[in-house]
C-alpha positions as CSV (number, residue, x, y, z in Angstrom):
1,X,0.0,0.0,0.0
2,X,1.2,3.5,-0.9
3,X,1.4,6.4,1.4
4,X,-1.8,8.0,-0.1
5,X,-3.8,4.8,0.5
6,X,-3.8,3.4,-3.0
7,X,-2.6,-0.1,-3.8
8,X,0.1,-0.8,-6.4
9,X,-0.2,-4.0,-8.4
10,X,2.8,-4.7,-10.8
11,X,4.0,-7.6,-12.9
12,X,2.7,-11.2,-12.8
13,X,2.5,-14.1,-15.1
14,X,-0.2,-14.9,-17.7
15,X,1.6,-17.2,-20.1
16,X,4.2,-14.4,-20.4
17,X,5.9,-12.3,-17.7
18,X,3.9,-9.0,-17.4
19,X,5.4,-5.5,-17.2
20,X,2.1,-3.9,-16.6
21,X,1.2,-1.8,-13.5
22,X,-2.1,-0.6,-12.1
23,X,-3.1,1.5,-9.1
24,X,-6.2,0.6,-7.1
25,X,-8.0,3.2,-5.0
26,X,-10.0,1.6,-2.2
27,X,-11.9,4.8,-1.6
28,X,-13.4,4.9,-5.0
29,X,-13.0,1.3,-6.2
30,X,-11.3,2.5,-9.3
31,X,-8.4,0.9,-11.1
32,X,-6.0,3.2,-13.1
33,X,-3.3,2.1,-15.5
34,X,0.2,3.2,-14.5
35,X,3.5,3.3,-16.3
36,X,4.9,-0.1,-17.3
37,X,8.0,-1.7,-15.7
38,X,11.3,-1.8,-17.5
39,X,11.0,-5.6,-17.8
40,X,8.2,-8.1,-17.1
41,X,8.5,-10.1,-13.8
42,X,6.7,-12.1,-11.2
43,X,7.3,-13.6,-7.7
44,X,9.2,-10.4,-6.8
45,X,9.3,-8.5,-3.6
46,X,8.3,-4.8,-3.3
47,X,9.5,-2.3,-0.6
48,X,8.0,1.1,-0.2
49,X,10.8,3.7,0.1
50,X,10.6,6.9,2.2
51,X,10.3,9.1,-0.9
52,X,7.2,7.2,-2.2
53,X,9.0,5.1,-4.8
54,X,8.9,1.3,-4.7
55,X,12.0,-1.0,-4.8
56,X,11.3,-4.2,-6.8
57,X,13.8,-7.0,-6.2
58,X,14.3,-10.6,-7.2
59,X,11.6,-12.6,-8.9
60,X,11.5,-14.3,-12.3
61,X,11.6,-13.1,-15.9
62,X,12.5,-16.1,-18.1
63,X,15.2,-16.7,-15.4
64,X,15.8,-15.9,-11.8
65,X,16.4,-12.1,-11.5
66,X,19.4,-10.8,-9.6
67,X,18.8,-7.1,-10.3
68,X,16.4,-4.5,-8.9
69,X,14.1,-1.9,-10.3
70,X,13.0,1.4,-8.8
71,X,9.4,2.1,-9.7
72,X,7.7,5.5,-9.1
73,X,3.9,5.1,-8.7
74,X,3.4,8.7,-7.6
75,X,4.8,10.1,-10.9
76,X,1.9,11.1,-13.3
77,X,4.3,11.2,-16.2
78,X,4.7,7.9,-18.2
79,X,8.0,6.8,-19.7
80,X,9.6,9.5,-17.6
81,X,13.2,8.8,-18.6
82,X,12.4,8.1,-22.3
83,X,13.6,4.5,-22.1
84,X,10.8,3.0,-24.2
85,X,10.7,3.9,-27.9
86,X,10.0,2.5,-31.3
87,X,13.5,3.5,-32.4
88,X,16.9,2.5,-31.1
89,X,19.6,5.1,-31.2
90,X,22.4,2.6,-30.3
91,X,25.5,4.4,-29.2
92,X,24.7,7.5,-31.3
93,X,21.5,9.4,-31.7
94,X,18.3,9.2,-33.8
95,X,16.7,12.4,-35.2
96,X,12.9,12.5,-34.5
97,X,11.0,15.1,-36.5
98,X,8.1,17.2,-35.4
99,X,4.9,15.2,-34.7
100,X,6.9,12.0,-34.1
101,X,5.4,9.7,-31.5
102,X,8.3,7.2,-31.6
103,X,9.1,7.8,-27.9
104,X,6.3,6.0,-26.0
105,X,3.7,8.4,-24.5
106,X,5.5,11.5,-25.9
107,X,4.9,13.7,-29.0
108,X,7.8,15.7,-30.6
109,X,7.2,19.3,-31.8
110,X,9.0,22.2,-33.5
111,X,12.1,21.4,-35.5
112,X,12.5,18.0,-34.0
113,X,14.8,16.5,-31.4
114,X,17.7,14.1,-31.1
115,X,17.0,10.8,-29.2
116,X,20.4,10.1,-27.5
117,X,22.0,6.7,-27.1
118,X,24.9,5.2,-25.2
119,X,27.6,7.8,-26.1
120,X,25.7,10.4,-24.1
121,X,25.8,9.6,-20.4
122,X,22.2,10.1,-19.2
123,X,20.9,11.2,-15.8
124,X,19.1,7.9,-15.4
125,X,18.7,4.7,-17.4
126,X,20.2,4.5,-20.9
127,X,18.5,7.3,-22.9
128,X,18.1,11.1,-22.8
129,X,17.1,13.9,-25.2
130,X,18.7,16.8,-27.0
131,X,15.7,19.2,-27.5
132,X,17.4,20.5,-30.7
133,X,17.4,18.6,-34.0
134,X,18.6,21.0,-36.7
135,X,16.8,23.8,-34.7
136,X,14.6,24.3,-31.6
137,X,12.4,21.4,-30.8
138,X,10.0,20.3,-28.1
139,X,8.4,17.2,-26.5
140,X,5.1,17.0,-24.7
141,X,2.8,14.6,-22.9
142,X,-0.8,14.9,-21.6
143,X,-0.9,13.9,-18.0
144,X,-3.6,13.3,-15.4
145,X,-3.9,16.2,-13.0
146,X,-7.4,15.3,-11.6
147,X,-6.2,14.1,-8.2
148,X,-4.5,17.1,-6.7
149,X,-4.6,21.0,-7.0
150,X,-0.8,21.6,-7.1
151,X,2.0,19.6,-8.7
152,X,5.7,19.6,-8.5
153,X,7.7,19.1,-11.7
154,X,11.3,18.0,-11.4
155,X,13.7,17.1,-14.2
156,X,17.4,16.6,-15.0
157,X,18.9,19.3,-17.2
158,X,22.2,19.4,-19.1
159,X,23.5,20.9,-22.4
160,X,25.0,19.5,-25.6
161,X,28.7,20.3,-25.1
162,X,29.6,19.8,-28.8
163,X,28.7,23.4,-29.7
164,X,27.4,26.8,-28.7
165,X,25.8,28.8,-27.4
166,X,27.4,28.2,-24.0
167,X,24.1,28.8,-22.2
168,X,21.3,26.6,-23.3
169,X,17.7,27.6,-22.5
170,X,14.4,25.8,-22.4
171,X,10.8,26.6,-21.3
172,X,8.6,24.2,-19.4
173,X,4.8,24.5,-19.9
174,X,2.0,23.1,-17.9
175,X,-1.0,24.2,-19.8
176,X,-0.7,28.0,-20.1
177,X,1.7,28.3,-17.1
178,X,5.4,28.2,-17.9
179,X,8.9,28.7,-16.4
180,X,12.3,29.2,-18.1
181,X,15.5,27.4,-17.2
182,X,19.1,27.6,-18.4
183,X,22.2,25.5,-18.3
184,X,25.8,26.6,-18.9
185,X,28.0,24.1,-20.7
186,X,31.3,25.8,-19.8
187,X,33.7,23.1,-18.6
188,X,31.3,20.3,-19.5
189,X,31.9,17.3,-21.8
190,X,30.5,13.9,-22.5
191,X,32.7,12.7,-19.6
192,X,31.3,15.4,-17.3
193,X,27.8,16.2,-18.4
194,X,26.9,18.0,-15.1
195,X,23.3,16.9,-15.0
196,X,21.4,19.2,-12.6
197,X,17.9,18.7,-11.1
198,X,15.5,21.6,-11.7
199,X,12.0,22.0,-10.1
200,X,8.9,24.1,-10.6
201,X,5.4,24.0,-9.1
202,X,2.2,24.7,-11.0
203,X,-1.6,24.8,-10.2
204,X,-3.8,22.3,-12.0
205,X,-6.9,23.9,-13.6
206,X,-8.2,20.8,-15.4
207,X,-8.4,17.1,-15.1
208,X,-5.7,16.7,-17.7
209,X,-2.7,19.0,-18.5
210,X,-0.1,19.1,-21.2
211,X,3.4,19.2,-20.0
212,X,5.8,20.5,-22.6
213,X,9.6,21.0,-22.7
214,X,10.5,23.5,-25.4
215,X,14.0,24.6,-26.4
216,X,14.6,28.3,-26.6
217,X,18.1,27.7,-28.0
218,X,18.9,28.1,-31.7
219,X,21.1,25.8,-33.8
220,X,21.7,22.1,-33.5
221,X,23.2,22.0,-30.0
222,X,20.5,22.3,-27.5
223,X,19.5,21.6,-23.9
224,X,19.5,18.0,-22.8
225,X,16.6,16.5,-20.8
226,X,16.1,13.4,-18.7
227,X,14.3,12.0,-15.6
228,X,11.1,13.9,-15.6
229,X,8.9,13.6,-12.5
230,X,5.5,15.2,-11.7
231,X,4.1,14.5,-8.3
232,X,1.7,16.1,-5.8
233,X,3.3,19.3,-4.5
234,X,3.5,19.9,-0.7
235,X,0.9,22.4,0.5
236,X,2.2,25.9,0.8
237,X,2.9,27.1,4.3
238,X,0.0,29.0,6.0
239,X,0.0,32.8,5.9
240,X,0.7,34.3,9.3
241,X,-1.4,37.4,10.2
242,X,0.3,39.9,12.5
243,X,-2.2,41.5,14.8
244,X,-1.5,44.9,16.3
């Protein structure tokens, strides 16, 4: 059981090892599909961590597993580190044009993006994004924001060190709300990417909201993006009234 009272059900076996995940809300009796696991498994153990994520260890997936997965059931973003896609960039990168949906649950916009492979050390997993193809691109996903009034967005930001400008810029949208962020590549390289976690809070005004990361940098060397997380934001501190 999660801290918010919902129940996470992941994996299983039904002739094949399942990578599916669902959340059950005892208060409403509703089941909601959640982001899939990295690999299908069954007979595993699950431990709720202090930050709300779940550690999955052991189990079976064609063979006995000796590794572990960290699963984030509180994140309303799916495929948050861009690991699942219909293309494989290998050790290099794959250019994805505007309107591409090759990255599972995401849609590319603008001048397109580069889907980065193994030669680019990611913040998490094996993949990351350069939000510039030949020019400024973007990527977006529609997320469920029906559960809470305020949400906290966190993501890992770096910059393509192969060319200028030195300061890469991007804008994050949640519906009509937005916030700008920058990253300076001075002294950075593929051996020292300098991934930095950025955060921003927005107010939900509808049951669903489009989250978009849009490059504000010109040219082919843009801001790099990985490890997106959108969770319930802590309540703001109460306002203190000073009485004379």
